[in-house]
C-alpha positions, 0 to 999 in steps of 0.5 A: 493021970498021964503022970500016974501012968508014966506017959512021958510021950504025952504033954498036957498044957494049960489053956491058951488064948484064941490067938495062940490056938492055931499054932498049937493045933498046927504043931500036933501030929493028930487031933482028938475030938471026944464027946460024952455019950449024951443024947444032945451030942448025937445031933450036933457037930462040935464047934472045934471041928472046923478049927481042927480041919483048917490045920489039915491034920488027922482028926480022931473022933470019939462021938456018935450021931451026925458028927 
């Protein structure tokens, strides 16, 4: 979709191992947590929230409920 919309300032990367995740999160300007509008997600906090908070970057969240 990024290619179709000519978003040349967006880069989509392949999956990486857990030992590499911190480096990628640390190099980001901001982080995104987005969950589908599902009743299950209204009572949970995404697991990646702690990892994102640990790198001290702004977090944008598209979630409902307690998160």
